[in-house]
N, C-alpha and C positions, 0 to 999 in steps of 0.2 A: 508372587512377586519376590525377587531377591534383591536385597539391599546390601551394599558393601561400602564401607569407609564413609558413611554419611553421619555426621554429628557423633552422637555417642554410640551409634551402631557400627560394630566392626564387620560382622557378616551375619545376616539373618534372612530367613525365608518366611514370608507371610502368605499363608494359605487361606484365601478368602473363598467362601462357599456361596452357592445360591441362597437366596433368602436373607436372613438377618444375621450379620456377623458383628459381635461386640468386641472392641479392643480396650483392654483395661491394663492397669499397671501402676506402680508407685510413681509419684511425682518425680520427674527427671529421668525416668527409665527409658524414655525414647518414644513414647506414644506419638508425639508430634512429628517425629521423623517418619512415621508410617504415612501420615497425611502429606508431609513434604515430598516423600518418594512418589506418591501417586500424582502429586502436582507436577513433579519433574517429568514423569512419564508422559504427561498429557500437556506439555508445553509451558509449564510454569517457569518463572525467572530462575536462572541458575546463580546461586550465591557461592562464590569460591570459599567464603568463610565457613561454609558447612562441611567442607572436605575434612575428614578426620585428620587430626594432627599426626604427622609422620607418614601419611599416605599421599601418593602423588595425584590420585584422582578418586572420585566417588563414582560408583556405577549402580544404576538401578535398572533391573530387567523385569519385564512383565509379560505374561501370557494371557491374552484376552480372548475368550471364546465368543464368537459371534457368527451370525448367519452370513453366507456368501453374498446375499443381496442386501445386507445392511448398508446404510449410507457410508458408515466409516470404512467398511470393507471395500466398497466400490471406490472410495476416494484413495485408499491405500494402494489398491491394485493399479489405479490410474497413475500413481506415482512410481510404479515399478515394483511394489512389494508383492510377496507371495504368501498365501495362507498356508499354514502348517496343520493339516488335518482339522480344518474348521476353526483354527485359532490364529490370532495375529500376534507375532512376537515383536515387542517394542523394547528398545534399550536407550538409555540416556547416560552419557558420560560427562562429568564436570571435573576439569583439572584444577589443581590448586592455584594455577595462574589465571583462571577465569575462563579458559576455553571450554566450549560446550559442543558435543557432537550427539547426533541422534541417528538411530537406525530403526527402520520399520520393515518387517518381513524380509530381513537380510539385505536391505538396500539402505545406503546412506541417504538421508533426506534432510532438508532444512528443518530447524527446530520449529518453525512456524507451522509445518504440517502437523506436528503433534498437537498444537493448539486447535487446528481444524478438526482433527479426529476427536479430541477431548470434548468438543461441543456436542458431538453426537453420542458420546460414550458415558459421560459422567457429569453429575451436578454436585458441586462441592458447596457445603453450607457450614459456616463456622461463626464464631462470635464477631469476627470482623465484618462478615456479611450482614449480621444483625445491625451493627453500628452504621453500616452504609445505608441500610434500609430505613434508618431513622431520619435521613435527609429527604425533604420533600421532593427534590429532583429525582432521587432514586425511587421514591414511592410512585411518582408519575411513570417512570420507566417500568416499574413492576406492574402497574395497572395496564399499560400498553402491551406488555408482554403477555399478560393474562388474556387480554381482549383478542389478541391475534389479528386475523385479517380484517375484522370489523374496525380496528383502529389503524393498523399498519397501512391499509389501502388509502384512506383519507389523509393519513399523515404523510405518505409519500407524495401525494398530489399537492398537499399544502407546502411541503418543503421545497418542491420544485418551483412553485410559484413564489415562495419566499426568497429563494436564491435569485430568481430572475428579477424580482423587485429590488433586491439589494444591488444587483449589477446595474440596473437602469438608474437607480438613485445615485450610485457612485459616479456613473458616466455623466449624468446631468450636473452633479456638483462640480465635476472636473471641467465640464464645458463652460459653466457659468463663472466659476471662481477664477479660471485662468483665461478669461476673455482677452485681457490686455496682452498677455504673453502670446496667445494664439494669433492676435492681430499683428504683432511684431514679426512673428514667424512668417505669416502670410506676406507681409511687405518685403521681407528679405528674399523669399522664394520668388515673388513676382519680379523684383529687380533683377535677380540672377537669370531668370528665364528671358527677360527682355534683352539682357546682354547676349545670351546665347542666340536668340532669334535674330538680333542685329548682325551678329558675325556670320550666321548661316554656315556653320562648319559641315563638311561632308565626311562620311566614313572613309578613313584611309587618307584624308587630304594631307595630314601632317607628314605622313610617310612619303607621299608623292612630292611634296614641296621640299623636303629634305634632300631627296635624290636630285631634284632639279637645281637646287642651290649648289650642291656639290659639283654638278656638271657645268653650270655657268661660271662658277668660280675658277675652274681649271680648263676653260675652253681652248686657250692657246696651246697649252701642253697637250691636250687631247688631239687637237687638229694636227699638230706637228707629228705626234706618234703615228696617227693614222696615215699621214702622207708618206712617212718613211717606210711603214709596213707595206703600203701599196706599191712603192717603187721597188721594194725587194721582191715582190711577187710578180709585178707586171712591167717593170722597167721604168726608167726615169726619162721622160721626153727631152729633158735638157742635157742629157748625157747619152748620146747614141752608143758609146763604147761600153756602157755598163751591162753587166750580165745579171739577168733576173731569174727567179726560180721557174717561172713559166717557160722561158726559153730553154733552160736546162732540161726540164721534163719533156719538152717537145723533141729535143735532140735524142733523148733516151728512147722515146717512143719510136722515132724514125729508125734508130739503130736496130731495134727489135723487129720492126716491120719488114726489114730486108730479108730476115731468115725465119720468120714466124711459121712458114709453111712446113718447115722441116721437123718441128717438135711442138706438139700440142701444149706441153707445159710452158714453153716459152711464149706461145701465143696467149695463154691465160695471163701471164705476167704483163704482156703488152696491153691487154684489156684493162688490167688494174692501173697501168700508167695513164690510160685514157681517162679513167675515173679521177685520178689525182689531178690531171690537167683541168678537167671540168671544175673540180672543187676549188683549185687555185684561182681559176678565172672568176668563179662566183664570189670568193672571199675578197679578191682584189676589187671587184665591182662594188661590193658592200662597203669596203674601206673608203673607196673614192666617194661614194654617196654620203658616208658618215662625215668625212672631212668637209665636203661641200655644204652639208646641212648644219654644221656647227657655226654658231654666231655668238661672239662675245658681246652680249647685249647688257651693258651696265644698268640700263633703266629697268630691264626685266629682272635682273638680279636684285635690285633694290626693292622692287615690288614683291618679289618672293620673300625676301627677308622681313619685310614689313608685315606680310600676311602671317608668316611664321611667328612673329612676335605677338600678334593678336591672339593666335591660337594658343601659344604658350601661356599667355596671361589667363585665358579661360581655364586651361588645365590646372595651373597653380591655384586658382581661386576656388574652383569647384571640385577638384579631385585631389591630386597630389603631383609633386614634381616629377615622379616616375611614371605617371599615367599618360594617356594619350587622348586624342579627340574622341575615340570610341567611348571612353569612360565619361567624358563630358556629355555625350549624347545620352548615355544611360542615366546619368544624374538628372538631366533635363526631363527625361521620361518619368522618373520617380518623383521629382519635384513637382511636375505638373499634376500627378495623381494626388500628392499631399495637399497641394494648393486647392484642388477641387474639393477635397474633404473639408479643409478649413473654411472655404467660401460657402460650403453647404451646411455649416454648423447651425445657422438659424433655423433652417428647415428641419435639421436633425433634432435640435432642441425641442421644437414643437412636436415632432413625432414621438420623442421619448417621454415628454410630459404627458401626452395623451395615453401612452402605454402605461405609464406609472399610475395614472388614475384608474385605468381599467384593471391593472393588477391589484391595486389597493382594494377595489370593490370585490374582485374575484377572491382575493385572499380572505376577506371578511366572510364570504359565503363558505369557503372551505374550512375556515376556523370554526364556524357554527356547526358544520357537519361533523368535524372532528370532536368538538366538545360534546355534541349529542351522543356520539358513539362512546365517548369516555363515561358519560353519566350512566348510560345503559350498562356498560361493563362494570362500573363501580358498584351498582346495585347487586349484580350477580356475584362479584368478587366478595363483597361484604357479607352477603348471605352465606357463601361457601365457607369463608373464614369463621364466621359466627358458629356455623354448624360444627366445624372442626374443634372450636374451643369448647363446645359442649362435651365432646369426647375427651377433652384434656382437663377435665375437672374445673371448668369455668362455665357452668351451665347458664348462668345469668348474665354473662358478658355479652356485649353487643359491639360489633365493629361497624364502622361506617366510613365513608369517604367524603371529605370536604373538597369538592371540585368547584373552584371559584375563579373569578376574574377581577382584576384591579382596573379602576377607571384611569384613563390616560387621554388627555385632549388630542394627543398626536397619534393615537392608536387606531384600531380597526372598529368599524361599525358592526357590532354583533348583538343581535337581539334588542335593538333599540338603544344600546349603550356604546360608548366609545371606550374601548378597553386596550390595555397594554398587550403587546404580542411579541413573540420571539420565534426562534427556529422550531419550537415544538408546539406552537399554537398559542392560545390565549389563556390556557388553564394552568392554575396552580393546584396541585393535588396533595392532600395530606390525609393520612390514615388517622381516624379518631377511635378511641376506645372508651366505652362506658363499662367498667369492670363489674358493676352490680346495679340492681334496680335503684333508681333515684339519683345515681351519679351522672353528672352532666358529661357528655362526650368531650374528651380532651385529646390533644395529640398524644400518640402512644409514647413519645419520649418523655412526656410529663405525667400522663395518666396511668402508667403501668409500673408496678414494682419490678424488681429484677426477675423474679420467678414468673410473673405474669408476662413480662416482655419476652422471655424465652419461649413461653407457650404460644404467644401471639405469632412470633416469628416462625416457630415450627408449623403452626397452622397455615401460615402464608406459604411456606415451602411445600407443604403437603398439597395445598390447592394448586400450586404450580405444577406439582408432579402429575396431577390429573390433566392439566391444560397443556403441558409441554413435556411429555414423558421422555425419559432417557433410560437406558438399561440399568444404570447404577447410580445410587445416591450415597454420598459420603457426608455424614454429620459429625462435625468436630466440636464436642462438648457444647452442643446447643442446649443442653439441660442445665447449664450453670444457673445457680440461684434457685433451683427447684428441689423440693424434697417431698417426703411423705406420699400422700395419695396422688398428688400431681405428678410425681415421678413415675408412679405405677401407670398412670394414664398415658404418659409419654411413651413408656415402654410398650404398652398395648398398641398405641397408634402406630409406632414404628413397625411393630410386628405385622400390623394390618397392611401397611405400605409394602412390606417385604413379600406379601403374597403375590404381588404383580411385578416386582423389581428386586434387584439385588441392593441391599441396604447395608452399609458399613457405618458403624457408630463408634466413635471414640468417646468414652464416657467415664465418669467417676461415680455414677450412681448404681448401686447394686439392683435397685428396682428396675432400672432400664436393662442392665446386662442380663437379668434373669430371663427376659423374653427372647434372647438371642437363640438362633438355631445352632450357631457355632460361636464359641467363646475363645478368643485369643488373649494371651497375657504376655506383656513385655516385661521381662525380668532383667534387672541389672546385676552383673556379677560383682564380686568384692572389689575388683580393680576399676570399676566404673565403666566397663565396656559391655556391649550386648553382643553375644556370639550367636551362632546359628541356632543353638538350643534356647536362646534367650527369648525368641518369639515362638510360642508353641501353642498348639491346640489343646485345650483342656478336656479331659474326660469328665464324667459326672462327679467323681470324687474331687478332681481338681477344681471344678466349678464351685463346689461347696466350700472348699478352702478359700478360693479367691473371693467369693461373695462374703464369706465370714470376715476376711480381712477388710473388705470394703465397708462392711457394716460396723465391726467392732474394733478394727485396727489390729486384731489378733487372729491368726489363721486357726489356732487350736482352741479357741474359746467355745465351750460347749453350747453356751447360749447363742453365740454368733452362728455356729454351725446349724443349730436347730432353726434359727430364723432364716438362714440361707436355704435350707432344705424346704422350708415352708414357702419361701418366695418362688423357688423353682417349681414346686408342685402346683402352686397357684397359677404360674405363668403357663404351665403345660396343659392345664385343663381347658377344654373348649370354652367354658364360661369365662375363664381368666383372660382368654384372648379376644373374647367378644367385646364389641363396643358397649360402653355403658349406656 
């Protein structure tokens, strides 16, 4: 992984190896930036405040080795990425203005894709994760995650029924509490539909009436124009001397008929004059018929205008001034459907009430199934965590789960009790710890010291590692508050986990770092930056110096160096790595 311009890091390369990698360094040297960089690569939130002062952007690039058929590889290829010799190249850029960009396998991708890949690639555990796990809701989620399909199956069925029950209840409440409003709405719709039914509008009727009103209102002018046009085409019987178009065309045709045999072209023109004559005669006849058919009927005009007023009133009332009868008919269709719904509310209320009772009963049965699955998983989870605590220098500690329900008269019937329920069932889950024989089990937030809490949380995460494995685990100072033999046991347990996965641990404990297969140190230069050489892999001599510094605060202390060498020797022996 290469980190540039992120926090105190100017330019650094972090070489993580298979197995157990420890990351150490002085406070403020930039160890946290290593964790932050991994988080950015795998979809974490981009904080522009982390961009190094004077730099326009921070860049984190990573090369992740994985099998071609691994879920993360398949998802990346699906998004258009390409694998590079069995590795996936990922980069994340964060600008000082807050813009964030991501690339996977040479392809620009949404940052959300990095989060999807991260779920299959790495599990990050830090002190903030420990604090979250102190909350009962988080503990219930942890138990469900550990249980897997045994709980997720019943939980999905329960949540589906729970969502439907909420929908039905909300609809019933809306139907009953708004009964008066719905009755008023039904009355208005019924009145409007009666008006439309009484008027009996036809599709296109308003357009037809507008055309008829225009024609009736100008009947005299239309008749006069048609009569004049007819006279121009066919002659005026009152004026025998007048010349009309029909007579002129007939004369032209006769002139051509006399010589049409001498030239075919002229004969063709004569034929066209015949067509013109026939057309003039047809138009003249139509004009005569039109003029004869016009009737300036004031009574009919009044009836048309009255009908138009009725239709216009319907349009304004139920649609809009610019709409027409077609829109009124569409409104009537929609209003009739809505009225049918409102008038059927009583039947609907009865059906929904029956469905609610059925769902309530079914939800109780699903809650009981879910609770039983949680109890069974809790016993297994508690036994597994207790076994891990034995390996973490807490051989007499016992972990248990308190899976309980609270009475609620308005709740679900479960196991002969009426208990409160929610979207995750009826159970409240809390992890209990009895740190030594004779001590009563208490919630871990109250019953564990800081060092004990760290070990309990580490044990929980190790159990998760077996139940929900990922290729890489990152532990960020989960050993806080621990020292002495307990620290050695933590280092040994992490080394055991590293036999089946890649483990990266940011630690301040030399007892933990001594068990690492590779030891990285983050060193700060005199001007407060970390350069490429600031994150480096330590050789054996370098590890002794770093462990000596962590033990005694002095790299060249002979006593510290001797102790460091002893720690490394003990960690490297098969017995040192074996579980106690």
